[in-house]
C-alpha positions in Angstrom: 0.1 0.0 0.0 1.3 3.3 -0.9 2.3 5.8 1.8 -0.6 8.1 2.8 -3.3 5.6 1.8 -6.0 5.4 4.3 -5.7 1.6 5.6 -8.7 -0.3 4.2 -10.3 -2.4 7.2 -11.4 -5.6 5.5 -13.9 -8.3 6.7 -13.0 -11.8 6.8 -12.7 -12.7 3.0 -15.6 -14.8 1.9 -15.9 -13.9 -1.7 -13.8 -12.5 -4.6 -15.6 -8.9 -4.2 -13.5 -8.4 -1.0 -10.2 -8.1 -3.0 -11.8 -6.6 -6.2 -13.3 -3.8 -3.8 -10.0 -3.4 -1.9 -8.0 -3.0 -5.4 -10.3 -0.4 -6.8 -10.0 1.7 -3.6 -6.4 1.6 -3.5 -6.0 2.3 -7.3 -8.2 5.3 -6.8 -6.6 6.6 -3.8 -3.4 6.4 -5.4 -4.5 8.4 -8.3 -6.6 11.1 -6.7 -5.4 11.4 -3.1 -7.7 12.1 -0.2 -10.8 14.1 -1.2 -12.2 15.1 2.1 -15.8 15.1 0.7 -18.7 16.3 1.6 -18.2 20.1 1.9 -20.2 21.8 4.7 -19.7 24.0 7.7 -22.1 22.1 10.0 -24.1 18.9 9.9 -27.3 20.8 9.1 -25.7 22.5 6.1 -24.6 19.1 4.9 -28.1 17.6 5.2 -29.6 20.6 3.4 -26.9 20.2 0.6 -27.8 16.5 0.4 -31.5 17.5 -0.6 -30.6 20.2 -2.9 -28.2 18.2 -4.9 -30.7 16.1 -6.2 -30.9 16.1 -10.1 -28.2 19.0 -10.3 -24.5 19.4 -10.0 -22.6 20.6 -6.9 -21.7 24.0 -8.3 -25.3 24.8 -8.5 -25.8 23.7 -4.9 -23.0 25.8 -3.6 -24.8 28.8 -5.2 -28.1 28.1 -3.5 -26.3 27.5 -0.1 -24.4 30.9 -0.6 -27.8 32.5 -1.0 -29.1 31.0 2.5 -25.7 32.1 4.0 -25.9 35.6 2.7 -29.3 36.0 4.2 -28.1 34.5 7.6 -30.9 31.9 7.4 -29.0 28.5 7.4 -30.6 27.2 10.4 -33.7 25.1 10.9 -35.8 27.4 12.6 -35.4 30.2 9.9 -35.9 28.0 7.1 -38.7 26.2 8.5 -40.6 29.3 9.4 -39.7 31.0 6.0 -42.4 31.5 3.6 -42.0 28.9 0.9 -41.9 31.3 -2.0 -38.9 33.1 -0.5 -37.2 29.9 0.2 -37.9 28.7 -3.4 -36.3 32.0 -4.5 -33.1 31.5 -2.4 -32.5 28.0 -3.6 -33.4 28.6 -7.2 -29.8 28.0 -8.5 -30.1 24.3 -7.4 -33.1 23.7 -9.9 -36.4 22.1 -9.3 -36.7 24.7 -6.7 -40.3 24.5 -5.8 -40.1 20.7 -5.6 -36.9 21.1 -3.4 -38.5 23.7 -1.2 -41.1 21.1 -0.4 -38.7 18.5 0.4 -36.7 20.7 2.6 -39.8 21.6 4.5 -40.5 18.0 5.0 -37.1 17.3 6.4 -37.4 20.3 8.8 -40.8 19.0 10.1 -39.1 15.7 10.9 -36.0 17.5 12.5 -38.1 19.7 14.7 -40.9 17.2 15.6 -38.8 14.1 16.4 -35.5 15.7 17.2 -36.4 19.1 18.7 -34.5 20.9 15.8 -31.2 19.3 16.8 -28.8 17.4 14.5 -27.1 16.1 17.7 -30.3 14.7 18.7 -30.9 13.1 15.4 -27.2 11.6 15.6 -27.9 9.9 18.9 -30.6 7.6 17.3 -29.5 4.3 16.2 -28.8 4.0 12.4 -31.7 1.5 11.4 -34.3 3.7 13.2 -32.9 7.1 11.8 -32.7 5.6 8.3 -36.4 4.5 8.4 -37.5 8.0 9.7 -35.6 9.7 6.7 -37.0 7.4 4.2 -40.5 8.2 5.5 -39.9 11.9 4.7 -41.5 12.6 1.1 -38.9 13.4 -1.3 -35.9 11.7 0.4 -34.9 8.5 -1.2 -32.2 5.9 -0.2 -29.4 7.9 -1.7 -30.4 11.3 -0.2 -31.0 9.4 3.3 -27.7 7.7 3.2 -25.8 10.8 2.1 -27.2 12.5 5.3 -26.4 9.5 7.5 -23.0 9.1 6.4 -21.7 12.9 5.8 -23.9 14.7 8.4 -24.4 12.2 11.0 -21.3 10.0 11.0 -23.2 6.7 10.6 -21.3 3.9 8.7 -23.5 3.4 5.8 -22.3 3.4 2.2 -23.9 5.8 -0.2 -24.7 4.4 -3.8 -25.1 7.1 -6.6 -25.1 6.7 -10.4 -21.1 7.1 -10.5 -20.9 4.1 -8.3 -23.3 2.1 -10.2 -21.7 2.9 -13.5 -18.1 2.0 -12.3 -19.0 -1.2 -10.8 -21.1 -2.2 -13.8 -18.5 -1.4 -16.2 -15.7 -3.3 -14.4 -18.0 -6.5 -14.0 -18.4 -6.2 -10.2 -22.2 -5.5 -10.4 -25.0 -6.3 -12.8 -27.4 -4.0 -14.3 -30.5 -5.4 -12.7 -29.1 -5.1 -9.1 -31.0 -2.9 -6.8 -29.7 0.0 -4.6 -29.6 -2.2 -1.7 -28.0 -5.1 -3.3 -25.2 -2.7 -4.7 -25.0 -1.3 -1.0 -24.4 -4.8 0.5 -21.6 -5.4 -1.7 -19.8 -2.9 0.5 -21.5 -3.7 3.8 -20.8 -7.4 3.4 -17.2 -7.1 2.2 -15.8 -4.2 4.0 -15.6 -3.5 7.9 -18.1 -0.6 8.6 -15.7 2.3 8.7 -17.1 5.8 8.5 -13.9 7.3 7.2 -13.5 4.6 4.6 -17.0 4.8 3.3 -16.7 8.7 3.1 -13.3 8.4 1.3 -14.4 5.5 -0.8 -17.7 7.3 -2.1 -15.8 10.3 -2.8 -13.3 8.4 -5.0 -16.2 7.1 -7.1 -17.6 10.5 -7.4 -14.3 11.7 -8.8 -13.7 8.8 -11.1 -17.2 9.3 -12.5 -16.7 13.1 -13.3 -13.1 12.8 -14.6 -13.2 9.5 -16.6 -16.0 7.1 -16.2 -18.6 9.3 -18.1 -21.5 8.2 -20.1 -18.6 8.1 -22.8 -15.8 7.0 -21.0 -12.2 8.2 -21.1 -10.5 5.0 -20.4 -7.0 5.6 -21.6 -5.6 7.4 -18.4 -8.4 5.9 -16.2 -6.7 4.7 -12.9 -8.8 1.7 -13.4 -7.8 1.0 -16.9 -6.8 -2.7 -17.6 -8.3 -4.0 -14.3 -11.3 -5.4 -15.8 -13.1 -5.1 -19.4 -15.1 -2.1 -19.8 -18.8 -2.9 -20.9 -20.1 0.3 -22.4 -23.6 0.2 -23.7 
């Protein structure tokens, strides 16, 4: 393992995916280095960002977050009590702003009603109950819920996104018909539940998807080039 690579805690080896996931991680980390994702000044900001980033890129989310900070309203009380029209105007750069306003409001209702408006209270709940509560919020699906759990609440749960799915399929680690939870189980069953590892590993997939494993892939200089056959539709 190269110097500076985060040690990769491994579960007892039960199937070949253990070694494949280990190799992918180390190749990516050696290429990109530590990425320290997800940006945000507080757990609440990260949770808001996870909802805003649905169906858009992070640059647009940053603009929306900047608007909220400029108005000094990036807290649960201010945003929950804010008129929906005003909130929609502030998060407009993130796209689908009316839909996302409703989703944010739904999340605030959960946060204030069940956790007294405190992200620390939310963090204190066990991961299974917390995940169930998040998934009951209209507009929050598995990827958004797991992003909040991992990045805002420090829960050891792996986030599956379009980048991760694309990389795994192209390198024959996963099949196209696999569900979100089946893909997630690849990591949960083959790697030790480690918050820092899951955080860094997911960030590596995001960077790979943005830089190389695009819909039309750039395989020549990809850090995974040659590891497995690339299966491009």
